[in-house]
C-alpha positions as CSV (number, residue, x, y, z in Angstrom):
1,I,2.6,-4.5,8.2
2,G,3.4,-3.6,4.6
3,F,2.0,-0.2,3.7
4,M,1.8,0.9,0.1
5,V,1.2,4.6,-0.2
6,P,1.9,7.4,-2.6
7,R,4.6,9.4,-0.7
8,T,5.7,11.1,-3.9
9,G,4.0,11.9,-7.2
10,P,0.8,13.7,-8.0
11,A,-1.2,12.0,-5.2
12,A,1.4,12.5,-2.5
13,S,-0.8,14.9,-0.6
14,I,-3.3,12.1,-0.1
15,G,-0.6,9.5,0.7
16,I,1.2,11.6,3.3
17,Q,-2.1,12.0,5.2
18,Q,-2.7,8.3,5.0
19,L,0.8,7.6,6.2
20,H,0.5,10.0,9.2
21,W,-2.7,8.4,10.3
22,A,-1.2,4.9,10.0
23,Q,1.9,6.0,12.0
24,Y,-0.4,7.5,14.6
25,Y,-2.4,4.3,15.0
26,V,0.8,2.1,15.2
27,S,2.2,4.4,17.8
28,T,-1.0,4.3,19.8
29,Y,-1.2,0.6,19.5
30,N,2.4,0.0,20.5
31,K,2.0,2.2,23.6
32,A,-1.0,0.2,24.7
33,H,0.4,-3.3,23.9
34,K,3.9,-3.8,25.4
35,A,4.2,-7.4,24.4
36,T,3.3,-7.2,20.8
37,K,4.6,-4.4,18.6
38,I,3.6,-3.4,15.1
39,K,6.0,-1.9,12.6
40,L,5.2,-0.4,9.2
41,Q,7.3,-1.4,6.2
42,I,6.5,1.5,3.8
43,E,6.7,1.4,0.0
44,D,6.1,4.4,-2.2
45,T,3.6,3.8,-5.1
46,M,4.1,7.2,-6.8
47,L,0.4,7.2,-7.7
48,G,-0.2,9.3,-10.8
49,A,3.4,9.5,-11.8
50,P,4.6,8.1,-15.1
51,T,6.4,5.3,-13.3
52,G,3.8,4.8,-10.6
53,T,2.5,1.5,-11.8
54,A,6.0,0.0,-12.0
55,E,6.9,1.4,-8.6
56,A,3.7,0.0,-7.0
57,L,4.4,-3.5,-8.4
58,K,8.0,-3.3,-7.3
59,G,6.9,-2.3,-3.8
60,A,4.4,-5.2,-3.6
61,Q,7.1,-7.6,-4.7
62,A,9.5,-6.2,-2.1
63,L,7.0,-6.5,0.7
64,A,5.8,-10.0,-0.3
65,G,9.4,-11.2,-0.2
66,Q,9.8,-10.3,3.4
67,Q,8.9,-13.0,5.9
68,N,8.3,-10.5,8.7
69,V,5.5,-8.8,6.7
70,L,2.4,-10.4,7.9
71,A,-0.2,-8.1,6.2
72,L,-0.3,-5.5,3.4
73,V,-2.4,-2.3,3.3
74,G,-2.8,-0.6,0.0
75,P,-2.3,0.6,-2.6
76,A,-4.2,3.8,-2.0
77,G,-5.4,4.2,-5.6
78,T,-4.9,3.1,-9.2
79,D,-3.4,4.4,-12.4
80,Y,-5.0,1.5,-14.2
81,V,-8.2,1.8,-16.2
82,S,-9.8,-0.8,-13.9
83,L,-9.4,-1.1,-10.1
84,E,-10.3,-4.8,-10.6
85,E,-7.3,-5.2,-12.9
86,E,-4.9,-3.7,-10.4
87,T,-6.4,-5.8,-7.6
88,A,-5.9,-8.9,-9.7
89,R,-2.3,-8.1,-10.5
90,L,-1.5,-7.4,-6.8
91,R,-3.3,-10.5,-5.7
92,D,-1.4,-12.7,-8.2
93,T,1.9,-11.2,-7.1
94,L,1.2,-11.9,-3.4
95,E,-0.3,-15.3,-4.0
96,G,2.8,-16.1,-6.0
97,Y,4.8,-15.6,-2.8
98,G,2.4,-17.9,-0.9
99,Y,0.2,-15.3,0.8
100,R,-3.5,-15.6,1.2
101,V,-5.3,-12.5,0.0
102,H,-8.4,-11.0,1.5
103,E,-9.7,-8.0,-0.5
104,F,-11.3,-5.1,1.1
105,L,-11.8,-2.3,-1.4
106,I,-12.9,1.2,-0.3
107,P,-12.6,3.6,-3.2
108,M,-11.3,7.0,-2.0
109,S,-11.4,8.7,-5.4
110,R,-11.9,7.8,-9.0
111,S,-8.8,9.5,-10.6
112,V,-5.8,11.6,-10.0
113,D,-5.0,14.4,-12.5
114,A,-1.4,13.8,-13.4
115,S,-1.0,17.1,-15.3
């Protein structure tokens, strides 16, 4: 599972918590399911950082190019003016690699103070 999360940058405190919960779930799942294992492929989105948008796009492209990545979770937020714009960009990137995209948006916060 590809996991796009802000591990660094102004929103890292949120991203680290999300990552720890995802790792906990994967560990719990893998202990209960011996035949099928899940592995997270993590990409840092640097949400709120000056290069965050470019890093998120680079991460999405890296994950989409891996045949062993069967699903993608994230990104955790947006630096764009519009969440719909970011979703469209990410969808276009993934569909360009041949993935079918199902969108489930649950806004966690409206903005990150980058100062």
